[in-house]
N, C-alpha and C positions, 0 to 999 in steps of 0.2 A: 504494500500500500504506500504509494508516493503521496505525501501530505504537504500542502501549503497552509500557511497560517495567516489569518487576518485579525488584527487587533482592533478592539472597540473600547471607547470610553463614552458613556451615554448618560445624559441627564435631562429629564423633562421637568415639568412643573405640575404640582398637585393641583387639580382643578378646584379643590375644596378650600385648601388653606393657602394656596399660591406659593408654597415653599418649594425649594428645589427637590426633585424626586430622582435620586440615583437609580439607574436601571442597570444592574450589574450582572445580568444574565438573561437567557431566553426563557420567558414565562408569559403566560396569557393574562397575568395580572401582577401588579406590583403594590407592595404595602408601603404607605407613607408613614415614616417614623415620627413625623411632626404632629399629624392629627389622627393617625391610626386609620385613615381612609384607605380603601382598596381601589386602585385605579386599574381599569381594564386595559390590556395591551393585546388586542386580538391579532391574528396573522396579518391583516391588512396594515396594521401599525408597523410591524417588522419589515414588511415589503417596502413601505414608504420610507422608513428610516435607513435600512441597511442594504437593500438590494443593489442600488447603484454604487454605493460605497464599496461593497464586496467585489463587484466586477471591476471597478476602477483600481482597487488595491492590488488585485492579482497582476496588473500590468505595471505596478510601481517597481522601482528598484528596491532591493532588500533594505529594510529600516527606513524607507520613505513613508511619510504620512502627511495627513492634512486635517484641518479642522473646519467645521461648518456649523452654521446656525440655521435650523430648518423651522420655518413658520408655516402653519397650515391648520388642517382640521384637527391635528393632535396637539395644538398649542405650540409653544416654543420649545424646541428640543436642541440641545447642544451636543454635537457629535465630534469625536476625534477618532480617526481610523487610519489604518495603514498596513503595509506588508511587513510584518514583524513576527519572528518565530515565537511560539509559545514559550513562556519563561516563568520562573518563580517570581510572583509579584506580592507586595510592591517594592520590597527592599533589596532582596538578594539578586534578582534578575539573572539567575543562572539558567541557561537554555535547557528546555526539556528535550531529551533525546527523541527524535522522530520515531525510532523503532519502539520506544517505550510507550509513546502515545498510541501508535498503531496497535500494539499488543493490548492496551487497555480497551481500545475501541472494539477490537475483535472479541474481547472477553465480556463485552456488554457494559463497560465502564467500571469506574472504581476510583480509588485514591492513588495518587502518584506523589511520592515523597522526594523532596529536593535532595540531591546528593551532596549539596554544599551546606545548607542550613537545616535540613530536615523538615521544612514546612510541608504540610499536606495540601495538595491541590486536587480539586475534583475534575475528573474527565468522564464524559458520557457521550453516547451516540446522540446526535441531534434528533429531537422529536420530529415526527413525520411532517407536522404542519410547518416546521421551520425550513423545509426544503424549498418552500415558495420564495425564500430570500435569494437562494442560488441553488441550482440543482446539484452542484458538486459538493455542497456542504454535507459532511458525514459525521462531524463531532463538534463538541464544545469543551473548552478547558478554562479553568480558573474562574468559573462563575462563583458569585457569592450572594447570599441573602442580605437584605438590608441590615439585619442585626450583626452580620459578620463584619461590616465595615463601619459600624457605629462605635462611639467611644464607650468607655466602661460605664456600666449601669450601677448606680448606688443601691445599696440594700434599703428597701422601703422602711424597714424598722429603724434605720438610723436617721430618717428624715422626720422632723416634727412639723405637724400641721394642726392648727387650732381653729376651732369654730369661730366664725366672725361674730356670732350672736352671743354665745355664753362663754367663750374662751376655753371650752373643754378640748382636750386632745382628741383628734379624730384619726383613727388608724387608717392607713392607706396601703394598698398592695400594688398599685400601678396598673391594674387590669382595666379600670374604668376611671374616667375623669370626673363624672358626676357622682358625688357621695352625699350622705346625709349625716347630721349629728345625732348620735344615739341618745343625747340628753335633751336637747331642745327641739330636735327633729326638723331643723330647717335644712333646705337643700343647698349644697355647696358645690363649687367648681374648683378643682385643683388649679392654682395659678400657674402661669407659664414657667416661672423660674423653677418651681418644684417639678412640674411635668417633664421639663427637658432633662432634669437630673435623672428621672426614671426612664426616659426614652431619649437618649442622645441621638442627635441627627446623624443619619447615615451619610457616608461620603462616597464619591464616585470611585469605583475600582475598575481596573483594566481586566478584560477577559478576551477570549479568543475563539474564533470559528476555525475549524479544521476542515480543509477541502481536499478531496481526492482528485489529484490533477494528472495522474499517470505520467505519460511521456509528453504531455502538452507543452507548447511553447508560450502559452499565455492564455488569457481569457478573451472571449468575444467582446469587442468594444461595446460600451453602453450607448454610444452615439458616434456620429462622424460628420464630416463636412458635406460629403456627397456619397450616397449609396448608389452604385452603378448598376449592379445586376446580381442575380443568384442563379445557380445551376446545381447539378449534382454530379459527382464523379462516377465512374463505372461501378464502384462498390456501393453506391447509394448514399454517400456522405455529402452533406450540403457544402457547397463551395460558394463564397461570396467575393465580390470585387467592390472596393470602396476607396474614397479619398479620406484620409485621416484629417484630424484637426491641426496637425503640424507635420513638418517635413521629416522629423526624426533623423536617425543616423543615415538613412538612405539619401537625404537631400531632396526628397520629393514626397508628396503625401500618398502616392498610389500603393495600394495593398491588395493582395489576393490571399485568401485563407480558407482552410478546410475546417469545418466545425464538427466536433464530436457530439455524441448524444448527451454528454455531461455539460455542454455549453462551453467547452474549451476549444482552443485552436490547436489542431494536430500539427499543422504547419502554417507558416505565413511566408509569402513571397513579396519582397519589396524591391526586386531588381528590375521591374518593368514599369515604365511610365506610360500612362494612358489618360485620355481625356474623360470627362464625365459623360460623353456620348459613346459609351463602350458597352458592348454586349458580351456576356459570358455564356458560352455554349459547350456542349460535349460532342466530340466527333466519334462515331461508332468504330470506324476503320481508318487507321488504327485507333484504339481507345486513348483519347487525350482530351484535355481541356483546351478551349480556344477563346482567346480574347480578340474581339473584332472592334476596332476603333474607327467609327464612321467619320470622325472629325480629322484625326491625324492620318487616317488612311492606311492602316496595316492590319494584318492578321498575325497573331502570335500564338504558337502552340506551346502548351505547358504540360509537363509530366504530371499526371494526377496523383502520384505518390508523394510529391513534395513541392509542386508548383514551379519546378525548375524550367526555364525557357528551353525549348528544344528545336525551335525553328521560327522563322519570320518570313512573311510575304508582304512586301510593300506595294501599295497602290501607286500608279503613276501620278505625278504632280499635275500634269496638264491633260494628257491624252485620255479621253473618256469615251472612246469608240468601241470599247469591249475587246480590244486586242490583248488585254491583260486584266487580271482580276482587279477590280476597283470597288472598294466598299465605301468610298467617300459619298456621303449624303444618300446612302441607299434607303429606299422606302421600306422594303422588307427583304429579309434574307433568311435562308435556312441551310443547314448542313445535311446532305443526303447520306444514305447508307454507305456509299463508297467513299465518303469523306469529301466529295465535291460540294461546291457552293452554288446554290440557286439564288440569284440576286435580281430584284426588281427595282429599277430606277430609270431616270431619264438618261439615255445613251445618245451621244451625238451621232447623227446619221440614221437613227432608228425611227425617227418621226414620232416619238412619244415614249411612254414607259412600257417596258417589256421585260420578259425574263431572259437572262443569260446564265449559262452554266460555266463554271471554271473548276479545273482539277484542284487537288489539295495544294499543289505547288504554284497555282495561279494561272495556268495555261487555259485558253478558251477551248471548250469542247461543246458538241451539240447539246442543245437543251434536252432533247429526248433521243433515244436510240432510233436510228434511221433518218433523222433530220440532218440537213446540212447546216453548217454555221451560218447564222443570219436568216435562216428560213422563218417565215411567219412573223417577222418583226413589223411589217408595215400594216396599214389599215387602222381601223377604229377598235377601241376596246369593246369586247363583246358584252352583251347582257348576260344575265345568269342562264336564261333559257337557250342562249346561243353557244354556251360552252361545248367544246368538242374534244376529241382525242388529241393528245400531245399539244396542249395549249402553250402559246408563247406570249400572248396578251391575255390579261385577266380583266374581269369587271373592275371598274374604277375603285370601288369600295371594298375590294377583296383583301383578306389576310391569307397567308398560306404557310404551310409547314409540313415537315416529314414526321410521320408517326412511327412508334416502335413496332408497329405491325408491318412496316415496310412500304406503306402506302403514302401518297401525297394528297394533302387536304387543302381545299380552298374554302374559306369561311366568310360569309357576309358580315360586314361591320355591325349590323343589327341582329345577327344570328338567325335571320329568316331563311337563309339558304346555306347548305353545306354540300360541296362536291367532293367526291372521292375518286382518286386515280390509282392505278397500279404504279409500281416504280418505273415501268416502261412507258407510262403516260396514257394508258387506256382508261377512258372514263367508265367507272363502275356504276355511277348513279348520282343523281342530284336530289337531295333531301329537302323538302319543304317542311321546316321544323314546326311551323305554327306559333313560334315564339314572337310575342308582340310587346315584350316588357324590357327589352334591352335598349339602354340609352347609348352605350358605346362598348365595343369589345376591347378589352385590355390585352389579353393573351390567351392562347390555347395550346394544348398538347394532347397526344394520343398514346394510350397504353398499348401493350402488346396484343390484347384481346380486341382491339379496335374501339374501345371506349374513348370518346372524345371528352376532354375536360376543358370547360370554357370559363374564364374569369372575365366578368363584365360588370359595368355599372348599371344598376337597376333603374328603370325609368320612373318607378314609383318612389316618391320622396318618403323618407322616414324622418319625421321632424322637419328640419330645414335642409336636409342633405340627401344626396343620392349615394347610397352605399354600395361597395363592391359585393358581388355574389358569385357563387360557383354553381354551375349545373353540369350534368353529365348526359351525354347522348350515347346510347349503346350501339353496338355494331348493327343491330336490327332497326335502329332509328328511334328508339324509345327515349323520350326526353324526361330526365329526372332532376327537379330542383334539389340542390344538395346542401350547400353551406351559405351562410349570410343571414343577417337579422330578419329578413322577411321570409326566409326558408326554414330556419332552424333557430330556436331560442336558446339551446343548450351549448352550442359551440360557436365561438366567435372567430371571425377573420378581421383584419385591420380595416380601419375606415378609409385608408388610401391605398390599399394593396393593388399593385399593377404589374407584378412579376410572378410568373408561374412556370413550374417545371414538373413534368410527370415522369416517373420511372416506369420501366417495362411492366412491373407488377401492379401498377395503378397507384402507387404511393405518390402523394401530391406535396410539392414544396411551393409555398406561397408567401409573398412578403412585399415590403416597400422600403423599410428602413430597419436598423437593428432593433428598434422597439416594436417591430411588427414582422417577425420571422416565425413561421410555423411549418410543421410537417404533419400531414394527415395520412393515416393508413387507408387502404382501399375501402374499408368499411366506414370511414368517416371519423374514427376515433383519433384523438390527438396523440401523436408520438413524441413531438418535441416542440417547445417554444423557447426562444432565447430568454436570458435573464431580464433584459430590458423590456421584452414583451410582457413578461409576468408583471413587472412594475407598472407598465403603461396600462395594462388591464385593470390592476387594482386601483390605480390613482385616477384613471380617466375613463377608459373605454366602457367598463361595465355601467358606470353611472350615466355616461353619455347616451348609450343605447337605451337604457331604461327610461331616461327622460324623453328620448325621441319616440319610443313606443307609447308612452303615456300621451304625448302630444298627438300622435297619429290616431289613437283611440278616441280622444276627445273630438278631433275633427270628424272622424267617421260617425261618431254618435250624433254630432250636430247636424 
């Protein structure tokens, strides 16, 4: 078990007495030592307070930390956090051996004694609900109760307290603040100076979250300057391309990384610069990742095992006649089964937008078997009912792509029509879907069994917004609404999701930014969401969708 450790010092404010409220461990409620009030700290509290800090800390240098003041629905909370190995606190600071921590966690938790000073520290597996903070958290160390960090408590018998009325001695034990005189029977309140001696204020104590990081090179970022695209490598691991908030050691902000199921980065590649108008795709033959920069005009191949660049094809600067692969300003493009590129754009001399095909190394090849180079490029764009075999021009509003079933698909922007072709270009059929609720198609992909998965913006507003939704069309043409707030109340996708990838088995990758990254199994169950997505849901999305649904209901009822 490879462990990383994140340090926390956390203090809120008691909503009853307004005194500082040290929070020295993970619990669903905290006891205020000042007024004896119990303050609820549900899972949503922990996600809001620690989720972003945990992910951020994992990318810090060792011993690097930060402080912040968080103001919001939970009042004012002061937080110090950082990447710091678990150690004996507060005085000795001797590091705890990682193997000893792992052994305690594997044994179900227990006490760990400092080899230098002998102090006992508690180590335990993280409660199940705490995984919402970060999916890699497996344990907690050095937590303390409020009483553990408080000053020494005086013996109640040594404290003299007299009745305000008759002057008689009133015995107190510190369990309650309201007492009565046993002689004159008037009600009394133990004054602050005495109460504090019986209940010394707790102080903030440092504690640690333990995370299983394996062989990862860091945590998935919590946010970025520009999220470019997502895809999946041949093994099914999500891969993302983004621009970071700073240039870092690479001297530029461009990053590509593979995300593990625990929300960690298995590898990160910062040796390739690319613009924010870049697509990330997977080439089936040979299996490799492909960066396609439509602004700078290049195709770069990456080894899916580590992101290492293994080849580049540059687009010509000026010549745009189709004599060489040119991805600059391409309207649509896809990578076919043989690794060739199908590109639709305005080509000089073609009289409009049309399809051209290029080999993996950038050489022009016929669009379809049996056609000559340049054949079919002239004329007008066909209507949907005019589509024929081996098309070179497509309807003006068409999207297209290659499916894992080997077929070529052309989809209407409003989802009203879907055409299916063999890989040789033979038209298999044109489906009239009957869909009349698509405002705009964002992306689509096709599983090996021919199921088409479509991400689109729904024409019906929910509250004041049009939300993304996902539907599926089976190989037999059956349309099934699947995910999105108007289709399903239990499972969320992001409010701005516009990127989609489907694996051969029907697993769906969908997202927009680091705070909206999800993977769904073919049955619709959630397999993964990033740490930032968890936080975004807890802090914003659940409430926003609930408000929108209430507003829609009121409008409908009216």
